[in-house]
C-alpha positions in Angstrom: 0.0 0.0 0.0 2.9 2.4 0.7 4.6 2.1 -2.6 3.0 5.2 -4.2 1.5 6.9 -1.2 2.4 10.4 -0.3 1.9 12.1 3.1 1.6 15.8 3.7 2.7 16.8 7.2 1.4 20.2 8.4 2.9 21.3 11.7 4.6 24.5 12.9 6.8 22.6 15.5 10.0 21.7 13.6 10.7 18.8 16.1 7.3 17.2 15.5 7.5 17.9 11.8 10.9 16.1 11.5 9.7 13.3 13.7 6.6 12.6 11.6 8.6 12.9 8.4 11.0 10.2 9.7 8.2 7.9 10.8 6.3 8.2 7.5 9.6 7.7 5.5 10.4 4.5 7.4 7.0 3.2 6.4 7.8 3.7 2.8 5.7 6.8 2.2 6.8 9.9 0.2 6.6 13.0 2.5 6.0 16.7 1.9 6.0 19.1 4.9 4.4 22.5 5.5 4.9 24.9 8.5 1.3 26.5 8.4 -2.1 26.2 6.7 -1.4 28.9 4.1 1.7 27.1 2.8 -0.1 23.7 2.8 -3.1 25.0 0.9 -0.8 26.7 -1.7 1.0 23.4 -2.2 -2.1 21.1 -2.4 -2.3 21.1 -6.2 1.4 20.3 -6.6 1.6 17.6 -3.9 -1.8 16.0 -4.3 -1.3 13.9 -1.1 -2.9 10.6 -0.4 -2.9 11.3 3.5 -2.5 14.4 5.6 -1.4 14.9 9.2 -2.6 18.3 10.5 -1.8 20.1 13.8 -5.0 21.6 15.3 -3.1 24.7 16.5 -1.3 26.6 13.7 -0.1 30.3 13.3 -2.3 32.2 10.9 -5.2 30.0 9.6 -5.9 27.6 12.5 -6.1 23.9 12.1 -9.9 23.6 11.9 -10.2 26.2 9.2 -7.3 24.6 7.3 -9.1 21.3 7.6 -12.4 22.8 6.3 -10.5 24.3 3.2 -8.7 21.0 2.5 -11.9 19.1 2.5 -13.4 21.6 0.1 -10.6 20.9 -2.4 -9.7 17.2 -1.6 -12.8 15.7 0.0 -11.6 12.1 -0.5 -8.2 12.7 1.1 -8.1 11.4 4.8 -6.8 13.9 7.3 -5.5 12.9 10.7 -5.7 15.7 13.3 -3.0 16.1 16.0 -3.3 18.2 19.1 -1.6 18.6 22.4 -4.8 19.8 24.0 -7.5 17.3 22.9 -10.4 19.5 24.0 -13.7 17.7 23.4 -15.1 20.7 21.4 -12.1 20.6 19.0 -12.3 16.9 18.5 -16.1 17.1 17.7 -15.7 19.9 15.3 -12.7 18.2 13.6 -14.8 15.0 13.0 -17.7 17.0 11.8 -15.5 18.7 9.3 -14.4 15.4 7.9 -11.2 14.4 9.9 -10.7 10.6 9.7 -8.9 10.4 13.1 -7.7 12.5 16.0 -4.6 11.8 18.0 -3.4 13.5 21.1 0.2 14.5 21.5 2.4 12.9 22.6 1.3 9.7 20.8 2.9 6.3 20.5 4.5 5.3 17.2 2.0 2.3 17.0 -0.9 4.7 17.3 0.2 6.8 14.4 1.0 3.7 12.3 -2.4 2.3 13.0 -4.1 5.6 12.2 -2.2 5.8 8.9 -3.2 2.2 8.0 -6.9 2.7 9.0 -7.2 6.0 7.0 -5.6 4.6 3.9 -7.7 1.3 4.1 -10.9 3.4 4.4 -9.8 5.5 1.5 -9.1 2.5 -0.7 -12.4 1.0 0.3 -14.3 4.2 -0.7 -12.4 4.4 -4.0 -13.3 0.7 -4.7 -16.9 1.4 -4.0 -16.9 4.5 -6.3 -15.3 2.4 -9.0 -17.7 -0.6 -8.5 -20.7 1.7 -8.6 -19.2 3.2 -11.8 -18.8 -0.3 -13.3 -22.3 -1.2 -12.3 -23.8 1.9 -13.9 -21.8 1.1 -17.1 -23.1 -2.4 -17.0 -26.7 -1.2 -16.5 -26.2 1.4 -19.3 -24.7 -1.1 -21.6 -26.8 -4.2 -21.0 -30.1 -2.5 -20.2 -30.2 1.1 -21.2 -28.6 0.9 -24.7 -30.7 2.5 -27.4 -33.5 5.0 -27.3 -36.2 2.9 -25.7 -38.4 5.0 -23.3 -39.3 1.7 -21.5 -35.6 1.2 -20.7 -35.2 4.9 -19.6 -38.0 4.2 -17.2 -36.2 1.1 -15.9 -33.1 3.2 -15.2 -35.1 5.9 -13.4 -36.8 3.4 -11.1 -33.4 1.8 -10.3 -31.9 5.2 -9.4 -35.0 6.1 -7.3 -35.2 2.9 -5.2 -31.6 1.6 -5.0 -30.8 3.5 -1.8 -34.0 2.3 0.0 -34.8 -1.1 1.7 -38.1 -1.4 -0.3 -39.0 -4.8 -1.8 -38.6 -4.9 -5.6 -40.1 -7.3 -8.1 -38.2 -7.5 -11.4 -40.3 -8.9 -14.2 -39.4 -9.9 -17.8 -38.7 -12.7 -20.2 -35.8 -15.1 -19.7 -32.5 -13.5 -20.8 -33.7 -9.9 -20.5 -31.2 -9.1 -17.6 -33.3 -9.5 -14.4 -30.2 -10.4 -12.4 -28.3 -7.5 -13.8 -31.0 -5.2 -12.5 -31.0 -6.9 -9.1 -27.2 -6.5 -8.8 -27.5 -2.9 -9.8 -30.1 -2.3 -7.1 -27.6 -3.9 -4.6 -24.4 -2.2 -5.7 -26.0 1.3 -6.0 -27.8 0.9 -2.7 -26.8 1.5 0.9 -26.2 -2.2 1.6 -23.5 -2.6 -1.0 -20.9 -3.4 1.6 -23.0 -6.3 2.9 -23.7 -9.7 1.4 -25.6 -10.3 -1.8 -27.1 -13.7 -1.8 -28.8 -15.3 -4.9 -31.3 -18.2 -4.7 -32.8 -19.8 -7.7 -36.2 -21.0 -6.6 -36.7 -23.3 -9.5 -33.3 -25.1 -9.2 -34.2 -27.1 -6.0 -37.2 -29.3 -5.0 -39.4 -27.8 -2.3 -37.9 -29.6 0.7 -34.3 -28.7 -0.2 -35.3 -25.1 -1.0 -36.8 -24.7 2.4 -33.6 -25.8 4.1 -31.5 -23.7 1.7 -33.5 -20.6 2.5 -34.1 -21.1 6.2 -31.6 -23.6 7.4 -32.1 -26.4 9.9 -31.2 -27.6 13.4 -29.2 -30.6 14.3 -31.4 -33.7 14.2 -34.2 -32.0 12.3 -34.2 -34.9 9.8 -32.1 -37.9 9.0 -28.7 -36.7 8.0 -28.9 -33.4 9.8 -25.8 -33.9 11.9 -25.2 -30.3 12.7 -27.0 -27.0 12.5 -27.0 -25.3 9.0 -27.6 -21.6 8.5 -30.0 -20.7 5.7 -29.5 -18.1 2.9 -31.6 -15.6 4.8 -29.2 -15.6 7.7 -26.2 -15.2 5.3 -28.0 -12.2 3.7 -28.6 -10.6 7.1 -27.9 -6.8 6.8 -27.6 -7.4 3.1 -29.7 -8.3 0.1 -31.3 -11.7 -1.0 -32.2 -12.2 -4.6 -35.0 -14.7 -5.1 -34.9 -15.6 -8.8 -37.9 -17.4 -10.4 -40.0 -16.6 -7.3 -43.1 -18.0 -9.1 -41.8 -21.6 -8.8 -41.8 -21.5 -5.0 -44.3 -24.1 -3.4 -47.3 -22.6 -1.5 -46.0 -23.9 1.9 -42.7 -22.0 1.4 -44.6 -19.0 0.1 -46.3 -18.7 3.5 -43.0 -18.9 5.3 -41.5 -16.2 3.0 -44.6 -14.0 3.8 -43.7 -14.2 7.4 -40.2 -13.0 6.7 -41.6 -10.0 4.7 -44.1 -9.2 7.3 -42.2 -9.7 10.6 -38.5 -10.1 9.6 -38.3 -13.5 11.3 -38.6 -17.2 10.6 -37.8 -20.6 12.2 -35.3 -23.1 11.0 -36.4 -26.6 10.2 -36.6 -28.4 13.5 -36.1 -25.2 15.4 -38.2 -24.0 18.4 -37.4 -20.3 18.5 -37.6 -17.7 15.8 -34.6 -16.2 14.0 -34.7 -12.5 13.2 -33.1 -11.1 10.0 -32.9 -7.8 8.3 -32.5 -8.6 4.6 -33.7 -6.6 1.6 -35.7 -8.8 -0.7 -35.4 -8.5 -4.6 -37.5 -11.1 -6.4 -37.7 -11.9 -10.1 -40.1 -13.8 -12.4 -40.7 -14.5 -16.0 -44.2 -15.7 -15.4 -47.6 -13.8 -15.2 -48.0 -13.7 -11.4 -51.5 -12.2 -11.8 -52.6 -15.3 -13.6 -50.8 -17.5 -11.1 -52.8 -15.8 -8.3 -56.0 -16.5 -10.1 -55.2 -20.2 -10.5 -54.2 -20.5 -6.9 -50.5 -21.3 -7.7 -49.3 -18.1 -6.0 -50.5 -16.6 -2.8 -52.4 -13.3 -3.3 -51.1 -11.8 0.0 -47.5 -12.6 -0.9 -48.0 -11.1 -4.4 -49.0 -7.8 -2.9 -46.1 -7.9 -0.4 -43.6 -8.5 -3.3 -45.2 -6.1 -5.7 -44.3 -2.9 -3.8 -42.2 -1.6 -6.7 -42.1 -3.4 -10.0 -39.4 -3.1 -12.7 -40.6 -4.5 -16.0 -37.8 -5.2 -18.5 -39.0 -5.2 -22.1 -37.7 -8.0 -24.4 -34.8 -7.2 -26.7 -37.1 -7.2 -29.8 -38.9 -4.2 -28.4 -35.6 -2.3 -28.0 -33.8 -3.5 -31.2 -31.9 -0.3 -31.5 -29.8 -1.5 -28.4 -28.3 -4.4 -30.4 -25.3 -2.4 -31.9 -24.4 -1.2 -28.4 -24.7 -4.6 -26.9 -22.6 -6.1 -29.7 -19.9 -3.6 -29.1 -20.1 -4.3 -25.3 -19.8 -8.1 -25.7 -17.1 -7.9 -28.3 -15.0 -5.9 -26.0 -15.7 -8.1 -23.0 -14.9 -11.4 -24.8 -12.0 -10.0 -26.7 -10.4 -9.2 -23.3 -11.4 -12.5 -21.8 -10.1 -14.7 -24.6 -7.3 -12.4 -25.8 -8.8 -12.0 -29.3 -9.2 -9.0 -31.6 -12.5 -9.2 -33.3 -13.1 -5.5 -33.8 -16.5 -5.4 -35.4 -19.0 -7.5 -37.3 -19.8 -7.4 -41.0 -22.7 -5.3 -42.3 -24.4 -8.6 -43.4 -24.3 -10.0 -39.8 -25.4 -6.7 -38.3 -28.3 -6.4 -40.6 -29.3 -10.0 -39.7 -29.0 -9.2 -35.9 -31.1 -6.1 -36.4 -33.9 -8.0 -38.1 -33.9 -11.1 -35.8 -36.7 -11.5 -33.3 -34.5 -12.6 -30.3 -36.5 -15.2 -28.4 -33.6 -15.6 -26.0 -33.2 -11.8 -25.5 -29.8 -10.4 -24.4 -28.5 -13.7 -23.2 -28.9 -15.2 -26.7 -27.1 -12.3 -28.2 -24.3 -12.6 -25.7 -23.8 -16.2 -26.5 -23.7 -15.5 -30.2 -21.1 -12.8 -29.8 -19.1 -15.1 -27.6 -19.1 -17.8 -30.2 -18.1 -15.3 -32.9 -15.1 -14.2 -30.8 -14.0 -17.7 -29.8 -14.3 -19.2 -33.2 -13.0 -16.2 -35.1 -15.7 -16.2 -37.8 -19.4 -15.3 -38.2 -20.6 -18.1 -40.4 -22.1 -20.3 -37.8 -24.1 -17.5 -36.3 -25.2 -16.3 -39.8 -26.4 -19.9 -40.6 -28.1 -20.2 -37.3 -30.1 -17.0 -37.6 -30.9 -17.7 -41.2 -32.3 -21.1 -40.4 -34.5 -20.0 -37.6 -38.1 -19.2 -38.3 -39.7 -16.0 -36.8 -42.4 -16.4 -34.1 -45.3 -18.4 -35.3 -48.3 -16.2 -36.3 -50.9 -17.0 -38.8 -51.4 -14.9 -41.9 -54.9 -14.1 -40.9 -53.9 -12.8 -37.5 -51.1 -10.7 -38.9 -53.4 -9.2 -41.5 -56.1 -8.4 -39.1 -53.5 -6.8 -36.7 -51.9 -4.7 -39.4 -55.2 -3.4 -40.9 -56.6 -2.6 -37.4 -53.5 -0.6 -36.7 -54.1 1.3 -39.9 -57.6 2.2 -38.8 -59.4 -0.1 -41.3 -62.8 -1.1 -39.8 -64.7 -3.7 -41.8 -67.6 -4.2 -39.4 -71.2 -3.1 -39.9 -70.6 -2.3 -43.6 -68.8 1.0 -42.8 -67.1 2.9 -45.6 -63.3 2.9 -45.7 -61.1 5.9 -46.4 -58.4 4.3 -48.6 -56.4 7.6 -48.8 -56.3 7.9 -45.0 -55.3 4.2 -44.6 -52.6 4.5 -47.2 -51.3 7.6 -45.5 -51.2 5.9 -42.1 -49.4 2.9 -43.6 -46.8 5.2 -45.0 -46.4 6.9 -41.6 -46.0 3.5 -39.8 -43.4 2.3 -42.4 -41.5 5.6 -42.2 -41.3 5.5 -38.4 -40.1 1.9 -38.4 -37.4 2.7 -41.0 -36.2 5.8 -39.2 -36.1 4.0 -35.8 -34.2 1.1 -37.3 -31.6 3.3 -38.9 -31.2 5.4 -35.8 -30.6 2.2 -33.9 -28.0 1.0 -36.4 -26.2 4.3 -36.1 -26.4 4.4 -32.3 -28.7 7.4 -32.6 -26.1 9.5 -34.5 -28.6 11.8 -36.2 -26.2 13.2 -38.7 -25.1 9.7 -39.9 -28.8 8.5 -39.9 -29.8 11.5 -42.1 -27.0 10.6 -44.6 -28.2 7.0 -44.8 -31.8 8.0 -45.2 -30.8 10.6 -47.9 -32.6 13.4 -46.2 -31.4 16.6 -44.6 -30.4 16.7 -40.9 -33.2 19.2 -40.3 -35.8 17.0 -42.1 -34.8 14.0 -39.9 -35.2 16.0 -36.7 -38.7 17.1 -37.8 -39.6 13.5 -38.7 -38.3 12.2 -35.4 -40.5 14.7 -33.6 -43.5 13.9 -35.8 -43.0 10.2 -35.1 -42.4 10.5 -31.3 -38.7 9.4 -31.6 -37.2 12.2 -29.7 -37.8 11.0 -26.1 -34.8 10.9 -23.9 -32.4 12.1 -26.6 
């Protein structure tokens, strides 16, 4: 840790200053010194210290005012206050202003070394959290928010609004849309990010095993239970538990989960007393829970307890303009992982990807890009997409859906306005083409206008006319 760490010592006593410089140098730190607050503040931009020791009593600007100004300019840099007086008022004010520690003079060498170590470890942890939150935001932006879909912008807004709360969240969407990515984003952007994140797939285990997995058991609870086992809820205490495929949980377990949501407690298998836990619950499902409630497969009271805040992730086919961004993201990720250099896909492949209906959503696209990177060619993916049929819909259904969307009403012998229907058809086709080209150009309006062979101004007008300007 000390290899590239610099310490700024601010003290007007030359004996203390030299002593601190010697101690810090012995620990391997680079050291700068200043005799007063004015000098230190003037040198901050040049020294950019990782750690500061600051005497509380200084000539000119006193130690507390110097601390306040340092924190304004370098809020992340830990400052250890030193004082020969140690008055309670000074200590309280120093901590309020952001000091990481307060040592009374004279102090032991071990006390200073411990204060240095603790301050630098806390700083590293804060930087790691900031970096982690940045990576999570990037992942959310890349895997979920890519493209101009208003639905995905709504997903992002909800994540930002509820991440720092303890509210229960239900994440809904088809398989492969990124429900776990949303759950992890809620965790990493929230106030429990330094605590455990525990994932449980409710469909992966039979009911009996799932109960012991979630709630644990006592010794002798059943044959083979030779010692107590803690459940996932206990491991997630103070943290977050992610219950994937919650709709597959058996009714008996649903009742036990409801107790945890209501009272924050449960009993282990074979246990006599209750266990209290404080765990945030994030659940996910790809099924229609409302239908499951109607058929009696899912408890209505549990449904309402889980459905406090819902995040609905649209399928990839409804945000097709995200495909180019996702392709770029996965190419970079797997190039790094497998030490490859597939820079971009051919226009033929990209056109096929943009026209594909993506039954497996983002996960299917990720697997395809992974295969392209590993194999070094696109042919297997091209063949795979070409051979797959689009979702089964009858010609009659498709015709009725399209004509209804165009405003053609054939009931009761009503007259039809062919000109109006033709105009509407042209508008729908125009909107789809513009949206597709914007997606292919990553919403670069200038490039899209060139590809559409219209002026930039005309494109902006048509985007506004077709409702394609949201969030851009």
